[in-house]
N, C-alpha and C positions, 0 to 999 in steps of 0.2 A: 693049568687055567688058563683061559686067555680073557686076559680084562678087556672091557669096552670102555673106549674113550672117546663117545660122542658125549658123553655129559663131561664135566669136569670131575675128576678121581682123583681123591685122598687116600692113599693105603700106609696106614703105620705096620713098621716089622714086618714087612712083606718077607715070606723066603727068595733064595734068588730067584726059583724058577716063576714065581709070579711077579716079580720087580723085572726078570727078562722080557715075559709077554706084554708087563705094562708100558715095557719102555721101545718094545718093537713096535707097537699098536699105535705110542703115541710120536714117534717118529714118523711112521708111514703116511700118518696121517697130516701131518706138519702141526704138532700141538706144542706150546711151549710145554717142555719138562724140568721140574727141580728134584735133584735125587741128594738126600742128605745121609750120609754113612759115612763109612772106613776105607778109603782107598789109596790108591797109587799109582801114582801119574807119570807116564814116560812122552817122551816132545823126541819127535827129530822133527829135523829141515834145515834151513841155516844154523842151526848149531846143534846142540842133542843136552836134553837134562832128565831128570829124574828128580821126580818128587817121592819121600819115602812115604808109607804110612800114615795117616793121622784122617781124622772125623773133619769132612771139608764140607762145603756146598756146590753143586757142579748144577750149573743153569744151562739149558738147549734151548734158543729162541725158535721160534717156527723160518726166522731164513737162514738158519743153518749156523750162528755161530755159536762158540760154548766157551764158558767162562767157571773157570775154578777158584771158589773162593777159599779163606782159611775161614774160621771161625770169630775173628776178627780184624779190621783194617778195610781201605773200602776197593783197594785195587785188589783184580783176578791175579793169583800166581800164577794159572797158567791160563791161557785162550789160544781160540780160534776167530777167526773172522767168518762174517758171513758166506754161506755158500758150498758150505762141507757135504758131504759123502759120508754118511754112517754107516757101520755096521755091528749089529750088536753079536754077541756069540757069550754061551756060558761054558767056561775053560776053567780047567783043575782046580775047582769053588770058589771061581768069581763070577762075576760080571761085568762082561767086557765091552765097553764100549770107545769104538775107534770112531775117530772123526778125522777124515782124511781132505786135504783141500788140496787141487789139482794146479793150481799156477798161482803162485810156485808150489812143489810138491814138496807138503808138508803133512804130518801127522801126529794127532794126540790121542793115545791111548791111557785108558783111562778103569782101570780093574779095583772093583767094589767086591771088598768081601764080607760085607755088611749093607744094607741100606736100611734105615732106621724108618724113614718118610720119605714116598715117592708123590708127586703131582705131576698132574699131566691136565690140561686145560687149551682151550679154542680163545684165544682174547680178540678183541676187537679195541680198535685205536684212533680215531679218527682226530681225536683234540689236535689242535695247534699249540706249539710253543714260544712263549714269550719270553723273551731276556731282558730283566730290565737291570741297567746298568749309569748308572748318572755319569754325568762328565767329568765329574769332581772325582769320583773311582778309576774312570778311566784313566783320567792325569795319575792316580796315584798308581795304579798299576803300573803303568810305562815308566814311571818315575823308579819304582819297585825294580822292575824286568825290562829294562830300556829296548831287549831284542826285541817286544813284543814289536816294536815300532822300525827300528833299524838296528841290523847286526852290531854297527861297530859307536853306537850312539854313545857320549858321553855327556850326559847331562849335567849342567852347570848350574842352571836358574828354572823355576818353574812363576809361574805367574807375575812373569817379568812385566814391567810399566814401560809402556812407550806411548808416544802422544796418540797414537788413534784407539790405545783400548792395552790388553793385558795381552802377552804371549803364554798360552799354555806350558808349554817345553822349548824349552831355549839350553843348545849344546853344542856340541862339537861333533864332528865324524873324523873318522881313520884319516882323510884326507886334508885336515884343519879347517875345515867349514863349518861355519857358523850354521846350526839346525834352527830354524823357525819353523815351530811345530802347531796346528792349530788341530784341535781333536773332536769330533763329532760323534757323539752316540747313535745318529741314524743319518739317513740319508742324505751326503753334504748336496746343497747347489751351484748355484751362482753366488748369491750372496756370501756364503762362505769360501767363496775363490777371491771374492773384492777382499773381504775383509783380512786375509790372511797376505793377499798382494799388499793392504796399506801396511800390514806390519814386516814384511820383507823391504820395502821401500823406505822406511823410515830407521829400520838397522843399517841397512846400505848407506845410509846418508851421513852417516856417524860411523864408519868402520872400512878401512882398507880391505878387509879380509873379505872371502869369498862368502855369502851367503845363500844356502839352501832352504828354499822353503817349501815345504810338505805338507800337503789336507790329507788329515787320516780319518776315515771313517768307516763302517763297515761296506757301502756303497755308495756310490755316486751317481745323481744326476743325471739325463739325456743330455750329450752337448756340455758338458762339463769339463768334460778330458779336454778337448778342443783348447776348450778357453784357458786351462792352465800350461797347455802346452805353450797357446800363445804368448801368455808372461810368465815364462819361464819356471814355471812352478810344478811341483809334482803330487803324485794321490798315489798315497801306500792304504791297500786296505787293511782293517786293522779286525780282529777276530775276538769278537765280543767276549765269547766264552772263554776263552783261555785268560782274558783281564777277568775274567769272572771268578776264576778257577782262583787266581791269586787273591783275588780280595775275602772271597769266603773261606780260604786254608791259611787267612791271617798272615801271610809273609813279605805283603806289602811293608816297607820299613817307615819309621818315621819321617819324615820330610828333613831334616834339622841332621840326620843319622845319615842318611843317603847322600848330601850335598858336602856332607863336611870333607 
């Protein structure tokens, strides 16, 4: 039986021949494909791994990405990025799905001995994505995981009061320079640069230590980089998605605990 995948298809408990035909049709038409069943997974590439048989969820996306999920947990146990080339066969009582990446050469081979559910569909998604992270949440994420800002940052204070206002993150780097960081959750412009410059000037007037001023934001406005360079300040792009993951996962520490 050759399945017609022009319309969304959901098949319960197909035999391996039906699952094979439906899988081939879905992949050839660049459909999203979901397979639920009992499978064994082998990976060969930069390393080698074997996932012994178990009931899993396999997701093949239209761009050639492959994810193998256990019944619990958010992260895939095996995966291949987009751009894979596929080969589907029936071999020794199993539906074999092989996803090969050409550069670097990697292969993920999934052996299904039983398919409980197969779903194939053409999906269209033109929706925009907006990530909402407040500046307070951004600050908490950086204090919890300083590497989000600098690999060698050691925070020593936050909301530090200086004459012009409050410094978002105040700390030391590996060269024992004081770090004055101003965090912005949106594109930073010249007003943010001037704000940071005032903080840095105030700190420099009260310490013999070298002071490093950093503006951290997802992006900066045109012409802002030149202004930063003129004032001896730095811009570091910050990844809001990574910061959000720390917030959502609950791994951000209490401020008092962190600053002990």
